[in-house]
C-alpha positions, 0 to 999 in steps of 0.5 A, a space after each residue: 361187466 364180464 371178466 377179462 379172461 386174459 387178465 392175470 389173477 392174484 396168484 400170478 401177480 404174486 409170482 411176478 416180483 421174482 427179482 424182489 424176492 431174490 433182492 436179498 440174495 442179489 444184495 448178499 452176492 454183490 456184497 460178498 463179491 465186493 468185500 471178500 476180495 477187499 478183505 483178502 487183499 487188505 488182510 494180505 497186505 496187513 500181514 505182509 506189512 507186519 512181517 516186513 516191519 518185523 523183519 526190518 525191526 530185527 535187522 535194525 536190532 542186529 545192527 543196533 546191538 552190533 554198533 552198541 557192542 563196538 562202541 562199548 568195546 572201543 570205550 573200554 579198550 581206549 580207557 585201558 590203553 590210556 592207563 597202559 600208555 600212562 604207566 609205560 611212559 611215566 613209570 612208577 617213580 614218577 607217578 608216586 612222586 608227591 603231586 604228580 598223580 594229582 596233576 595227571 588226574 586233573 589233566 586226565 579229567 579234563 579230557 576224560 571225565 569218565 574216571 572218578 579216581 586214580 591209584 598206584 598199588 604195589 605188588 602187596 596190595 598197598 596204595 603208593 599213591 591215590 587221588 580221588 574223593 574217597 579215603 582209600 590210601 590206607 586200604 590193602 587190596 591183596 586179598 581182593 578178587 580184582 587184585 588177584 586177577 590183574 596180577 595174573 592177567 596184567 589187564 583186568 576190567 572188573 564186574 560192578 562191585 561195592 568194595 571199600 567205598 560201599 558204592 557200585 563201581 567197576 575198575 580198570 587195572 593195568 599191571 606193570 613190572 620194573 626194577 622196583 617190582 610189579 605195580 598196578 595203575 588202577 582207575 575207577 570208571 564213573 558209572 553215571 558216565 558209563 551208563 550214558 554210553 550204554 544207554 545211547 541205544 535206548 529210547 522210549 520204546 527200546 532198552 539197552 544194558 549190560 549184564 555179567 555171566 550171572 545175569 547181574 545188571 552192570 548198568 542201570 536198565 531204563 525200563 525195569 531193574 537197577 544196577 547190581 540187581 538180578 535180571 530175568 536173563 539167567 543161565 548164560 552161556 557164551 555164544 558167537 554172533 548175535 542172538 535174537 529171542 522173543 520172550 514175554 512180549 519183548 524182542 531181545 538182541 544180545 551179543 558178548 563184548 570182546 574183552 569183558 565177560 559182559 552181555 550187551 542187551 538191546 530189547 524192544 517191546 513187540 507192541 512198539 514195533 507195530 505202533 506205526 502199523 497200528 496207526 496205518 491199520 486204524 486209518 485203513 479200517 476207517 477207509 474200509 468202513 467208509 468204503 463199505 458204507 459207500 459200497 452198500 449204499 451203491 448196491 442198495 440204490 442200484 438194486 432198488 433202481 434196477 429191480 422195479 424195471 426188471 420186474 416191469 420187463 418181466 411182467 411184460 414178457 409174462 403178459 406177452 407169453 400168456 397171450 402167445 399161449 392163448 393165441 396158440 391155443 386158439 390157433 390149434 382150436 381153429 384147426 378142428 373148427 371144420 368138424 365143428 362147422 360141419 356139425 352145425 351145418 348138419 344141424 341147420 340142414 336138419 332144421 331146413 328140412 324140418 321147416 320145409 316139412 312144416 310148410 307142406 303139413 301146414 298146407 295139408 293142415 296136419 297139426 300132429 305132424 307139425 308139432 313133431 317137426 317143431 320138436 325136431 327143430 327145437 332139438 336141433 337148435 339145442 344141439 347147435 347151441 350146446 356145440 357152440 357153447 362147447 367150442 367157445 369153452 375150448 377156445 376161450 381160456 378159463 381162470 388160470 387157477 391151481 385146482 384139483 384136476 382129473 387127467 382122465 376127465 380132461 382127455 375124455 372132454 378133448 376126445 368128445 370135442 374132437 370127435 367129429 374130426 376123428 370120425 371124419 378122418 377115420 382115426 381110432 382112439 385107444 384108451 388105456 386109463 388107470 382107474 382110479 387115477 389120483 387127482 393132481 393139483 395143477 392148472 386145468 386150462 393149461 393142461 387142456 391146452 397141452 393135451 389138445 396140442 399133442 392130440 391135434 399133432 397126432 391127428 395131423 401126422 396120421 392124416 387119415 385111417 390111423 390110431 391114437 393110443 392114450 395111456 395114463 399111469 400114477 407113479 409115486 409122486 407123478 402122473 404119466 400121460 402117454 400120447 402115441 400115434 401110428 403116423 409116419 413118425 419123426 425123423 431121427 435127425 429132427 428128434 432133438 429139434 422138436 421142442 425148439 421154437 419156430 421148428 416145424 415139420 409141417 409147411 403150414 406150422 408155426 413151430 410154437 406148439 411143442 415149445 409152448 407145451 414144454 414151457 407150460 409143463 415146466 412152469 407147472 413142475 412137470 416135463 415132456 419128452 419124445 420117446 425114442 423107439 426105432 422098432 415102433 412106428 409113429 411118435 410117442 410123447 410122454 408127459 409127467 405131472 406132479 401130484 402136488 403143484 410145484 411151480 418153477 416160474 420165476 
């Protein structure tokens, strides 16, 4: 069974799945288009949320440390005022009267359980009266730091110290003066009770405590350290307002108390700030991963659904394009069929004359002349068969394979095929070949179609009594073929349109010849151009063909 010349070979079939070959790039592009905005938006929102949360936390710390400072200042001021009012209203004599201080202390404890003891001390540091759990009545405080300070200031709140009782505590002392001389009412604040007040600002993730000017803890911190131990806060200097610091994974807000040289500290671990955000982040990551899976599946299913259909459409377009090329080739070949038929007609006429001559010789019984006439008939029949075979070879496409091609040989074959047409119209062909011309790897049949179309266009343009000039040159990685004629040429306004589909300057033209030539050459990795030369008559087409085949087909 003969092979269908219009069927694609295996090399062409492999060229069809362009979309399948590009599937990876398409998928990556779609994934990038989906994920890059998603990541940028998600990352931006997360960064904005983290910044906003941190800002809100810092504002909260400012407010918290301010409220905490005010609460501690208020507590110390109220306890100081309690002692001051008590000493002013009752006086020294009443407070030192046996049993009075005990009664007052019991009543005071019922309302204010913050005091652990209460004492009245004269200006020599001796106890005039004392009530409390410790044996301090015989102790003299004349040389203690707090006694000297209160004698100068009248009101004094001490740092936490051990004192005679050898336990951490701090005192509030108020000095009064009277006819009996100066005296002091002193109360010891319960450190456990005071710790509860200070630690109200503390929580699971937040710590609150007080330190003195040397960084010594004045209350028990919740996270690290103990009362009267050295804290990590050192080199303290007095400052106004609230100070915010970030150190060792902690955000710390500090402010000085109003009447006591203690620093109020509220701090929180940085990681705790973002705990809630981390939860949201984890949920977001889960949603992102789930969405990513859905996006990937959607892209894969969509591309796998579309690619076979696109390839089917492309295959149909390719087949139609190939058939269009072949029809165009046949149409251009039919343009020269007149010369071919004329040649066949001449051969048949010669055969007819030879037959009549044989009949005449047969009547005369001249066998020698009859044999010569039969040889002539045989020769004419052989010439006709070769002409028909050559014509069929030119109009029926060969296998579209990539082989080594001699461009000069293709042009010579075409000129031989078109010889009758050229002779009939008295058109001279001038050859300017480079010899030797390096062979190129290309499609012989496609090149034959291109050059045939260009030469036929030149013949049509010249009409009669003209000249066609063919030039071949090898330039670096290309072979250049120039087809020039001395016909009327192409008007300037049409030069940019000659390669447009359906554009033709001939009334009977289809407008497909040059566009098909352009398509063929681009698919073979070459090019075609119309040379602009206002000084030269006619049209000049320049074809560039790569030495090595590099298809641009998709």
